[in-house]
Every structure is written in C-alpha cells, then in structure tokens.
C-alpha positions in Angstrom: 14.7 -4.0 -3.6 11.5 -3.4 -2.7 9.1 -6.4 -2.8 5.1 -6.8 -3.8 2.4 -9.0 -4.6 0.1 -9.3 -7.3 -3.8 -10.5 -5.5 -6.4 -12.4 -7.1 -9.0 -10.4 -7.3 -11.4 -12.4 -8.8 -12.2 -16.5 -8.7 -14.5 -18.6 -7.2 -13.1 -18.7 -3.9 -12.4 -14.9 -3.8 -15.1 -12.5 -1.7 -14.4 -9.6 0.7 -13.6 -11.7 3.8 -10.6 -13.4 1.6 -9.4 -10.5 0.2 -9.5 -8.7 3.8 -7.1 -11.6 4.6 -5.0 -11.3 1.7 -4.2 -8.1 2.5 -3.2 -8.7 5.6 -1.4 -11.1 5.2 0.7 -9.5 2.6 1.1 -6.0 4.8 2.1 -8.5 8.0 4.8 -10.3 6.4 6.3 -6.8 5.1 5.9 -6.6 1.5 5.9 -3.2 0.2 3.1 -3.1 -2.3 -0.2 -5.2 -3.1 -1.5 -4.9 -6.6 -4.6 -6.5 -8.8 -5.5 -6.9 -12.1 -8.3 -5.4 -13.7 -11.0 -6.0 -16.4 -14.2 -3.8 -17.0 -16.3 -6.2 -18.0 -15.9 -10.5 -17.7 -16.4 -11.7 -21.3 -15.8 -15.1 -22.1 -12.1 -15.2 -23.1 -11.7 -12.4 -19.9 -13.7 -15.6 -17.9 -11.1 -18.3 -19.2 -8.2 -17.0 -17.1 -9.9 -14.3 -14.8 -14.2 -15.8 -13.9 -16.3 -13.9 -11.8 -16.7 -12.9 -8.9 -13.8 -9.9 -10.3 -13.9 -7.2 -8.2 -13.1 -3.6 -9.6 -9.2 -2.6 -8.7 -10.2 1.2 -7.7 -13.2 0.1 -5.7 -11.3 -2.5 -4.0 -8.3 -0.9 -3.5 -9.8 2.1 -2.0 -12.1 0.1 0.1 -8.2 -1.7 1.3 -7.0 1.3 1.7 -9.3 2.4 5.1 -8.0 -1.1 6.5 -4.3 -1.3 5.6 -1.8 1.6 6.9 1.8 1.1 5.7 1.9 -1.3 2.6 1.0 0.5 -1.2 -1.5 -0.4 -3.1 -1.8 -0.4 -7.4 -2.8 -1.9 -10.2 -0.8 -4.5 -12.8 -2.6 -3.2 -14.8 -5.0 -1.0 -15.4 -6.3 -1.3 -19.0 -6.0 2.6 -20.2 -7.8 2.5 -23.5 -11.3 1.0 -21.3 -11.5 4.6 -19.7 -11.3 8.8 -20.3 -7.6 9.3 -19.2 -9.1 12.2 -18.0 -11.3 9.7 -15.2 -8.1 7.1 -14.4 -6.0 10.4 -13.8 -9.0 12.0 -11.4 -9.4 8.1 -9.9 -5.6 7.4 -8.9 -5.0 10.9 -7.5 -8.0 10.7 -5.2 -7.3 7.0 -4.5 -3.8 8.6 -3.6 -4.7 11.4 -1.4 -7.7 9.2 0.8 -4.8 6.3 1.2 -1.7 9.3 2.5 0.3 8.5 -0.6 0.6 5.1 -1.4 -0.9 4.6 -4.7 0.9 3.0 -7.9 -0.8 3.2 -11.2 0.3 0.3 -13.2 -1.1 0.7 -17.0 -1.5 -1.4 -20.0 -3.0 -1.4 -23.4 -4.6 -5.0 -22.8 -5.3 -8.5 -24.7 -8.8 -9.1 -24.7 -10.5 -8.7 -28.0 -14.1 -9.6 -27.1 -14.0 -7.4 -23.6 -12.9 -4.6 -26.1 -15.7 -5.2 -28.7 -18.2 -5.4 -25.4 -16.7 -1.9 -24.4 -16.9 -0.3 -28.2 -13.0 0.1 -27.9 -11.5 -0.8 -31.5 -8.3 -4.0 -30.7 -6.9 -3.1 -33.7 -6.5 0.7 -32.5 -5.8 -0.4 -28.4 -1.8 0.8 -29.3 -2.7 4.1 -30.6 -5.2 5.1 -27.9 -2.5 3.7 -24.9 -0.1 5.8 -26.6 -2.8 9.2 -26.7 -4.0 8.6 -23.1 -0.6 8.5 -21.5 0.2 11.1 -22.8 -3.0 12.9 -21.6 -1.9 11.4 -18.0 1.6 12.6 -17.9 0.0 16.2 -18.9 -2.5 15.8 -16.3 -0.1 15.2 -13.5 0.1 18.5 -11.1 3.3 20.2 -11.6 5.2 19.4 -7.9 2.7 17.2 -6.9 -0.8 17.3 -5.8 -2.9 20.4 -3.9 -1.5 19.5 -0.6 1.9 19.1 -1.6 2.0 15.3 -1.6 4.4 13.8 -4.8 2.5 12.6 -7.8 1.0 8.9 -8.5 3.9 6.9 -9.9 2.8 5.5 -13.2 4.3 1.9 -14.3 3.8 1.7 -18.0 3.2 -2.2 -18.5 3.8 -5.1 -20.9 6.5 -7.1 -22.7 6.7 -4.9 -26.3 9.5 -2.3 -27.3 6.1 -0.1 -27.6 5.5 -0.6 -24.2 9.3 -0.1 -22.6 9.2 3.2 -24.9 6.5 4.7 -23.6 7.6 3.8 -19.7 10.8 6.1 -20.8 8.9 8.8 -22.1 5.9 8.8 -20.1 6.3 7.1 -17.4 8.5 6.5 -13.7 8.8 2.6 -14.8 8.8 -0.1 -16.9 6.6 -2.9 -16.1 7.0 -6.1 -17.6 5.0 -9.1 -16.8 5.7 -12.8 -16.4 8.9 -12.8 -18.1 12.5 -14.9 -18.2 15.2 -13.4 -17.2 17.1 -13.9 -20.2 14.4 -12.5 -22.2 14.4 -9.6 -19.9 18.4 -9.5 -20.0 18.0 -9.0 -24.0 15.4 -6.7 -24.1 17.3 -4.2 -21.8 20.8 -4.7 -23.8 18.9 -4.1 -26.9 17.1 -0.8 -25.6 20.3 0.5 -23.7 22.1 0.0 -27.2 19.4 2.0 -29.5 19.3 4.5 -26.3 23.2 5.6 -25.9 23.1 3.3 -22.2 20.1 4.9 -20.9 17.3 2.5 -19.2 14.0 3.4 -17.8 13.3 2.4 -14.0 12.6 -1.0 -14.0 9.3 -2.5 -11.4 9.5 -5.6 -13.0 6.2 -8.7 -11.8 7.4 -12.1 -11.8 5.6 -15.4 -11.1 5.9 -17.1 -7.8 5.5 -20.9 -8.3 7.7 -22.7 -5.9 8.9 -26.3 -6.5 10.6 -29.1 -4.2 13.5 -29.7 -6.2 15.0 -27.2 -9.0 14.0 -26.3 -12.2 16.1 -27.6 -14.8 14.3 -25.8 -17.6 16.8 -23.1 -18.9 13.7 -21.0 -20.3 11.4 -21.1 -16.9 10.0 -18.1 -15.7 11.5 -16.0 -13.3 10.3 -16.7 -9.9 9.1 -20.6 -10.7 11.4 -23.4 -9.0 13.0 -24.5 -5.8 13.1 -21.2 -3.2 16.8 -20.9 -4.2 16.0 -20.6 -7.5 13.1 -17.7 -6.6 15.6 -16.0 -4.1 18.5 -15.9 -7.3 16.1 -14.7 -9.5 15.6 -11.8 -7.1 19.6 -11.3 -7.1 19.8 -10.9 -10.5 17.0 -8.4 -10.9 18.2 -6.6 -8.4 21.6 -6.6 -10.1 20.0 -5.1 -13.1 19.0 -3.0 -11.6 15.0 -3.4 -10.1 13.7 -1.2 -8.1 10.4 -3.0 -6.7 9.5 -6.4 -7.9 5.9 -7.8 -8.1 5.5 -11.6 -7.1 2.5 -13.2 -8.9 1.4 -16.5 -7.3 -1.5 -16.3 -9.6 -0.7 -19.6 -12.4 -4.2 -19.6 -14.4 -6.4 -21.9 -12.6 -9.5 -20.7 -10.6 -9.8 -23.4 -8.7 -6.4 -22.3 -6.6 -8.2 -19.5 -5.6 -10.5 -21.4 -3.4 -7.2 -22.4 -1.7 -5.0 -18.9 -0.9 -3.0 -20.4 2.0 -0.9 -22.6 -0.6 0.2 -18.7 -2.3 0.8 -17.4 1.8 3.1 -20.5 2.6 5.4 -19.4 -0.7 5.1 -15.5 -0.1 6.2 -16.4 3.6 8.9 -18.5 2.7 10.6 -16.1 0.2 9.7 -12.2 2.9 11.3 -14.8 6.3 14.4 -15.3 3.9 14.8 -11.8 2.7 14.5 -10.9 6.0 17.3 -12.9 7.5 19.9 -12.7 4.4 22.7 -11.0 5.3 
C-alpha cells in the first residue's frame, strides 16, 4: 500500500517557499503522492476553513512538477461543477504529460454554497452536474493512453455519499472518501458489496494525521487520529480493506497552523520511519 500527503496550498503561513519545502519533505520522506485541494474563489464560507492566500492546484502542481522528480501529484479534490469537463480533461492530460505521467485527478461535487453562487453554478444541481461531468471526462479519456503512449490519467472519485461510491465504480479508477472513521468505511463497503454481488471499487482514502502522545480512547475517532501505534494500526486496517493508496491529511482546520508546518513534518517523518523499518 502506498502513502501520500495532502499539502495545505492555502493559509497565512503558505507561500512559494513553504510549498517548495513541503514538496521536498514529502518526496524526501519517500511518500508516493502529493495532493492539494481546490477552490476557485475564496468566498466567506471557504475562507473560514481555507483562507487566502489560496494557490490554485493545477498551476501549483504544474510548478511543483518541475522541482520534483519521483513523487506523484494530484488533486484532492478538484470540484467538478466549477469548470467545463473538457477543460479539466485538457489540464489533467497536460499536467500528466509535463510531469512524466505523475498526475492523479481526484474529483468531487463540492460543498461551498457561497462559492457556487459566486461562480454562477447552481448548488442544488451539483450532484447532477458531477455525474454529467464525470461521464464527459470518462468519454474524453484517450483509448489506450495518450498520443505519446502514456497511460490515461488516473481518476479518483471523492466523496462520502453512496452516490460517490457508485460514481467511482461507473466512471473512476478508485473511490476517494475523505476523513472518515474505520467503522463507517467498513459499513459502507459492506453495504455496497452486498448490493453489487461482492464487487468493490478500488480504494484510495484520505484520512487525518493527528498524532497524540497518549492513545485516543474515543471509539468514534477519525482514522489517523491518535497515538502513532493507533495510526499505524489504522493504516494496516486500510490495507486489509484493500486500499491501494492512503493520503494523510495533517491539516486540522486551524489556518494559523500553516505558519508552523514543522509539526506536520515531524508527524509525517514518524509514520514514514516506521513504515520503512516495519517487517
């Protein structure tokens, strides 16, 4: 099972220098993929969680492609209703070719009502639009790969709804649920398998990464929250559930923490060190 990192591309402590350090840290620790979130305009509802400066993910990842060599790059998640699907396909294919086949397109339906309004996209129609855009993306993927022989861009379908897992099966290469508990994930996977003859989509979840000195006793804790032993146990559990890639998210909702990324880097280093030495 491969591990990745969701890097904050926003907040008062984030600038090009810090993003460069993030990329060097993630690649240097041996993580497989570096991912970023997506917002087009930072409306008040977005700013509460992800304030300015907010670096647009496609351009930022294209820049990071030029200063990295091995780590994959991706969106977690690009909000599909915000852009024409053929534009998304064009940007994803271009970034994939320019990075040497390292791009993963994670997509989702979005949640920020005020941002939808600012962009003139009907919030109530986001599910239908996501479905239509996924169908268009799927149809636009070059059969057999790109013109240079490269493989198609992997498409991860994000979201925690039953509709999201169905979309992942129909259009995507993996289901990409975000920040969940393990009991919930087991329940959803079992429910889906029961209704689809045991078939399950490929799994590439994004979980929290919040290390605590003492174990977290909460039975409903998010996966990735707790002592190092608990987090490593969560990763083992996800591997048993069939996860191909797990993306660790060290951002916990406080924008001020973007000023001290060293805390997140230490947590990532602890996980990476144990994974390297584990039997």
